[in-house]
C-alpha positions as CSV (number, residue, x, y, z in Angstrom):
1,M,-114.6,18.0,-50.6
2,D,-114.4,21.5,-49.2
3,D,-111.7,23.6,-51.0
4,N,-110.9,25.6,-48.0
5,K,-109.7,22.7,-46.3
6,T,-107.4,21.9,-49.1
7,R,-106.0,25.1,-49.8
8,S,-102.8,26.2,-48.1
9,V,-101.8,29.5,-46.9
10,P,-99.3,30.8,-49.2
11,S,-95.9,32.0,-47.7
12,L,-94.9,35.7,-47.8
13,F,-92.6,34.7,-50.8
14,E,-95.4,33.4,-52.9
15,W,-97.6,36.3,-51.8
16,A,-95.2,38.6,-53.0
17,G,-94.9,37.0,-56.4
18,G,-91.9,34.8,-56.4
19,M,-88.3,35.2,-57.2
20,P,-88.7,37.2,-60.1
21,M,-90.4,39.8,-57.7
22,F,-87.7,39.7,-55.3
23,E,-84.9,40.3,-58.1
24,Q,-87.0,43.2,-59.1
25,L,-87.4,44.7,-55.9
26,F,-83.8,44.6,-55.1
27,N,-82.7,45.8,-58.7
28,L,-84.9,48.8,-58.1
29,F,-83.7,49.5,-54.3
30,Y,-80.0,49.3,-55.3
31,D,-80.7,51.5,-58.6
32,K,-82.1,54.0,-55.9
33,V,-79.1,53.4,-53.4
34,L,-76.7,54.2,-56.4
35,A,-78.5,57.2,-57.2
36,D,-78.3,58.7,-53.7
37,D,-75.4,61.2,-53.2
38,I,-74.9,59.7,-49.6
39,L,-75.2,55.9,-50.0
40,E,-73.6,55.8,-53.4
41,P,-70.0,55.9,-52.0
42,V,-70.7,53.1,-49.6
43,F,-72.2,50.8,-52.2
44,K,-70.5,51.6,-55.6
45,H,-67.9,48.9,-55.0
46,M,-70.4,46.2,-54.5
47,S,-69.9,43.0,-56.6
48,P,-72.4,42.6,-59.6
49,Q,-73.7,39.7,-57.8
50,H,-74.7,41.6,-54.9
51,R,-78.3,42.4,-55.8
52,L,-79.0,38.8,-56.6
53,H,-77.5,37.5,-53.5
54,V,-79.5,40.0,-51.3
55,A,-82.8,38.9,-53.1
56,H,-82.3,35.2,-52.6
57,F,-81.2,35.8,-49.2
58,V,-84.6,37.7,-48.4
59,A,-86.6,35.4,-50.5
60,E,-85.4,32.5,-48.4
61,V,-86.2,34.3,-45.3
62,F,-89.9,34.9,-46.5
63,G,-90.3,31.3,-47.4
64,G,-88.7,31.0,-50.8
65,P,-86.2,28.4,-52.1
66,K,-83.0,27.9,-50.2
67,L,-80.8,29.4,-53.1
68,Y,-78.8,31.6,-50.8
69,S,-78.1,29.0,-47.9
70,E,-77.5,26.1,-50.1
71,S,-75.3,27.8,-53.0
72,E,-74.3,31.2,-52.2
73,G,-73.3,31.3,-48.6
74,S,-74.8,31.0,-45.0
75,H,-75.9,33.7,-42.6
76,F,-72.6,33.5,-40.6
77,Q,-70.7,34.3,-43.8
78,M,-72.9,37.2,-44.5
79,I,-72.6,38.7,-41.2
80,Q,-68.8,38.2,-41.5
81,K,-68.7,40.3,-44.6
82,H,-70.8,43.2,-43.1
83,R,-69.0,43.1,-39.7
84,L,-66.5,45.9,-39.2
85,S,-62.9,45.2,-38.8
86,T,-61.6,46.3,-35.5
């Protein structure tokens, strides 16, 4: 049997290194955001879970497990949280 025929193409989630890498990426990202003089005031009140929720959302978009949509919220709920009140 030809190994090339049985191999599947990894998802972007898998290529990136799986959930630990997405969690690390967003921890580093938000560390930099909070160290920025302009961005820090906007993000300083985010919940401690925010980083994890964002990591789960982006990981799901890239082909990872559906942690965000199945237990943390929906795309609609996320949009509502980020929508400006009028």
